[in-house]
C-alpha positions in Angstrom: 0.0 0.0 0.0 2.8 2.4 0.9 4.6 1.6 -2.3 1.5 2.2 -4.4 0.9 5.5 -2.7 4.5 6.6 -3.3 4.2 5.7 -7.0 0.9 7.6 -7.3 2.5 10.7 -5.7 5.5 10.4 -8.0 3.3 10.2 -11.0 1.2 13.2 -10.0 4.5 15.2 -9.4 5.7 14.3 -12.9 2.4 15.3 -14.4 2.4 18.6 -12.6 5.9 19.4 -13.8 5.1 18.5 -17.4 2.0 20.8 -17.3 3.8 23.7 -15.6 4.6 26.5 -18.1 7.4 27.7 -15.8 9.3 24.4 -16.2 12.6 25.1 -17.9 15.1 23.0 -19.8 18.7 23.3 -18.7 21.3 24.5 -21.2 23.5 21.4 -21.9 26.9 21.7 -20.2 28.8 21.2 -23.4 27.0 24.2 -24.8 27.7 26.3 -21.7 31.4 25.5 -22.0 31.4 26.8 -25.5 29.4 29.9 -24.6 32.3 30.7 -22.2 34.6 30.8 -25.3 32.6 33.7 -26.8 33.8 37.3 -26.2 32.8 38.5 -22.7 31.3 41.7 -24.3 28.9 39.7 -26.5 25.5 41.6 -26.4 23.8 38.9 -28.4 24.2 35.1 -28.0 22.3 32.7 -30.2 22.3 28.9 -30.3 20.7 26.4 -32.7 21.0 22.6 -32.5 20.5 21.8 -36.2 20.6 18.0 -35.6 17.8 18.0 -33.1 15.7 20.5 -35.2 16.3 18.3 -38.3 14.6 15.4 -36.5 11.3 17.4 -36.3 8.4 17.4 -38.7 9.4 20.8 -40.0 13.0 19.8 -40.8 12.5 19.7 -44.6 11.5 23.4 -44.6 14.3 24.5 -42.3 17.0 22.7 -44.2 15.5 24.1 -47.5 16.1 27.6 -46.1 19.7 26.8 -45.3 20.3 25.2 -48.7 18.6 28.2 -50.4 21.1 30.5 -48.7 24.0 28.6 -50.2 22.3 28.5 -53.6 22.3 32.3 -53.7 25.9 32.1 -54.8 25.7 29.1 -57.1 23.3 27.3 -59.4 21.6 24.0 -58.5 24.2 22.0 -60.5 27.0 23.9 -58.8 25.5 23.2 -55.4 25.3 19.5 -56.2 28.9 19.5 -57.4 29.9 21.3 -54.2 28.4 18.6 -52.1 30.0 15.9 -54.1 33.5 17.6 -54.2 33.6 18.6 -50.6 31.7 15.8 -48.9 29.7 18.4 -47.1 25.9 18.1 -47.2 24.2 20.8 -45.0 21.2 18.5 -44.4 23.4 15.8 -42.9 26.6 17.4 -41.8 25.7 20.7 -40.1 25.2 19.9 -36.4 25.0 23.1 -34.4 25.7 26.9 -34.5 26.6 29.1 -31.6 27.0 32.9 -32.2 28.1 35.8 -30.0 28.0 39.3 -31.2 28.9 42.7 -29.8 26.7 45.8 -30.4 27.6 47.3 -33.8 26.4 48.1 -37.3 27.2 44.7 -38.8 26.7 41.4 -37.0 28.9 39.7 -39.6 31.8 42.0 -38.6 31.3 41.8 -34.9 30.4 38.1 -34.5 32.3 35.1 -33.1 30.8 31.9 -34.4 31.3 28.2 -33.4 29.9 25.7 -35.8 29.9 21.9 -35.3 29.5 19.5 -38.1 31.4 17.2 -40.4 34.1 19.1 -42.3 36.8 17.9 -44.6 39.0 21.0 -44.7 41.3 19.9 -47.5 38.4 19.0 -49.8 36.5 22.2 -49.1 39.6 24.5 -49.6 40.6 22.5 -52.7 37.1 23.0 -54.2 37.1 26.7 -53.6 40.6 27.1 -55.1 39.5 25.1 -58.1 36.5 27.3 -58.6 38.6 30.5 -58.3 41.1 29.2 -60.8 38.4 28.6 -63.3 37.6 32.2 -63.3 41.3 33.1 -63.5 41.2 35.0 -60.3 43.6 35.2 -57.4 42.7 33.4 -54.1 40.8 36.1 -52.1 42.2 35.1 -48.8 45.5 34.8 -47.0 46.6 31.7 -44.9 48.3 32.0 -41.6 49.2 29.4 -38.9 48.1 30.1 -35.4 48.7 27.6 -32.6 49.3 24.9 -35.2 46.0 25.6 -37.0 45.6 27.0 -40.5 43.5 30.2 -40.4 42.0 31.9 -43.5 41.8 35.7 -43.5 40.0 37.7 -46.2 42.0 40.2 -48.3 39.5 43.0 -47.5 39.0 42.2 -43.8 42.4 40.8 -42.7 41.2 40.9 -39.0 38.4 38.4 -39.6 39.1 34.8 -40.4 37.9 31.2 -40.5 39.5 28.2 -39.0 38.8 24.4 -39.1 39.9 23.6 -35.5 39.2 19.9 -36.2 37.1 17.7 -38.4 34.0 18.6 -36.4 34.5 22.3 -35.4 34.9 25.5 -37.3 35.5 29.0 -35.8 34.7 32.3 -37.5 35.7 35.6 -35.9 38.2 38.3 -35.4 42.0 37.7 -35.4 42.1 38.5 -31.7 39.3 36.1 -30.7 40.5 33.3 -32.9 44.0 33.6 -31.5 42.7 33.5 -27.9 40.5 30.4 -28.6 43.2 28.5 -30.5 45.8 29.2 -27.9 43.5 28.4 -25.0 43.6 31.9 -23.5 39.9 32.7 -23.4 38.5 33.6 -19.9 36.0 31.3 -18.3 33.5 34.1 -17.8 30.1 33.8 -19.5 28.9 36.8 -21.5 26.4 39.0 -19.6 23.9 38.5 -22.4 23.8 34.8 -21.5 24.0 34.9 -17.7 21.2 37.4 -17.5 18.8 35.2 -19.5 19.9 31.6 -18.9 17.2 31.0 -16.2 14.5 32.5 -18.5 15.1 30.0 -21.3 12.2 27.5 -21.5 13.4 25.6 -24.5 17.2 25.5 -24.1 18.1 22.4 -26.1 17.1 23.3 -29.7 17.1 27.1 -30.3 17.5 30.2 -28.2 18.4 33.8 -28.5 19.5 36.2 -25.8 20.0 40.0 -26.1 21.5 42.3 -23.5 21.4 45.6 -25.5 21.0 49.3 -25.0 18.2 49.8 -27.5 18.6 53.6 -27.5 22.3 53.3 -28.3 21.8 50.5 -30.8 19.1 52.5 -32.6 21.9 54.7 -33.9 23.6 51.8 -35.8 22.6 50.5 -39.2 20.9 47.3 -38.0 19.3 49.2 -35.1 17.9 51.8 -37.5 16.3 49.1 -39.5 14.7 47.4 -36.5 13.4 50.8 -35.3 11.5 51.2 -38.5 9.5 48.1 -37.7 9.5 48.5 -33.9 9.1 52.2 -33.0 9.7 51.3 -29.3 12.9 49.3 -30.0 15.0 51.9 -28.1 13.0 51.1 -25.0 14.3 47.5 -24.9 17.0 46.7 -22.2 17.2 42.9 -22.8 15.3 40.1 -24.3 15.3 36.3 -24.5 13.5 33.9 -26.9 13.6 30.1 -27.2 11.8 27.5 -29.3 11.4 23.8 -29.7 10.3 22.1 -33.0 8.3 19.0 -33.1 5.1 18.5 -35.1 4.9 22.2 -34.9 6.8 24.9 -33.0 6.5 25.8 -29.3 8.1 29.1 -28.3 8.4 31.5 -25.4 9.9 35.0 -25.1 10.5 37.8 -22.7 11.3 41.5 -23.4 12.5 43.8 -20.6 11.6 47.4 -21.3 12.8 50.5 -19.5 9.4 51.2 -17.8 5.8 49.9 -17.6 4.4 52.5 -20.0 6.8 51.4 -22.8 6.1 47.7 -22.1 2.4 48.3 -22.5 3.0 50.2 -25.7 5.1 47.3 -27.0 2.4 44.8 -26.1 -0.1 46.9 -28.0 2.3 47.0 -31.0 2.9 43.2 -31.0 -0.9 42.5 -30.7 -1.4 44.8 -33.6 1.1 42.8 -35.7 -0.6 39.6 -34.6 -4.0 41.0 -35.7 -2.5 41.9 -39.1 -1.1 38.4 -39.5 -4.6 37.0 -38.8 -6.0 39.1 -41.6 -3.5 37.5 -44.0 -4.8 34.0 -43.2 -8.4 34.9 -42.3 -9.8 32.3 -44.8 -8.2 29.5 -42.9 -9.7 28.6 -39.6 -6.7 26.4 -38.5 -4.2 29.3 -39.1 -6.4 31.8 -37.2 -6.9 29.4 -34.3 -3.1 28.9 -34.1 -2.5 32.6 -34.0 -5.2 33.0 -31.4 -3.2 30.6 -29.2 -0.3 33.1 -29.0 -0.4 34.9 -25.7 1.1 38.4 -25.4 1.0 39.7 -21.9 2.4 42.5 -19.8 4.0 42.0 -16.4 5.3 45.3 -15.0 8.0 46.5 -17.4 8.2 43.1 -19.1 6.5 41.8 -22.2 5.8 38.0 -22.1 5.2 35.9 -25.2 4.1 32.3 -25.4 2.6 30.1 -28.2 2.5 26.9 -30.1 2.1 26.8 -33.9 0.9 23.5 -35.3 2.0 21.7 -38.5 -1.3 22.6 -40.1 -0.5 26.3 -39.5 2.8 26.0 -41.4 1.1 24.0 -44.1 -1.2 27.0 -44.6 1.7 29.4 -44.8 3.4 27.1 -47.4 0.2 26.9 -49.5 -0.3 30.6 -49.4 3.4 31.3 -49.9 3.6 33.5 -46.8 6.6 34.2 -44.6 9.7 32.4 -45.7 8.2 29.8 -48.2 8.1 30.1 -51.9 9.5 33.1 -53.8 9.7 35.1 -50.6 12.2 32.8 -49.0 15.3 34.8 -50.0 13.7 38.0 -48.8 13.2 36.8 -45.3 16.5 35.0 -44.7 
């Protein structure tokens, strides 16, 4: 009798945890260790486990977007040849991406990126050199050796490089950061953008994004100016966190910290207005409307809270109507 009661209590406890929206996934220790490699001043930290996402029902569309990005610079036949020559297939060989970026005009110029996958450095470099030779051009990068590793720096930006640390790890970043990582001289401190948000991540195993930015200061930069066009209260943001998990559909949760309650209310109104506009676009499809109705946008003091779950049927509707990133609009939204 006592054992049965214990099992019943344990079962009820598990059910209560599973149903609790406040339950959080822990960031894997291997990921935390690599977050510590990012520059301490990173104002944005983003992580995506491509392998886990690829096991979801939406994998085909996500991978299609990644492959589309690569096809921007080459034809379909060239892309097939690239996969055959290098042995690198994004759908199978890209495992995870971790990015840290400082505040600045160009994320590409300010970022430090750690990519895990399956890489054959010699085959990839040989393919690129062969392609360059076909067009009778000089190799647009310079090679240097740092801590026993070959690093490739661009001719135009000689302080930004790429390094295949091993067959499963690739680093992209500034000369200073690459040197620190390759020589093992990075500090164990975690970026503030990560430590401030880690406990707020609900879905920490597949995809998450953390921002610790001065919205008013960032609004003066190129990227900030563009964001401000779409989000008039962007300069009121102090930090934000967003995480998602893909399965049959997508579950997500987000939190935005504003500088005061009035601005958080204005941002809630702004987001709800955008949600209403999205409903109009799919108003003829009850499934899509119901999915958007399930998205909750609330205010809690100076915070904006976002939570929702979008079903597979919802994404099927977007695909059929060629909305968001499907169809001809894919390139525009990447």
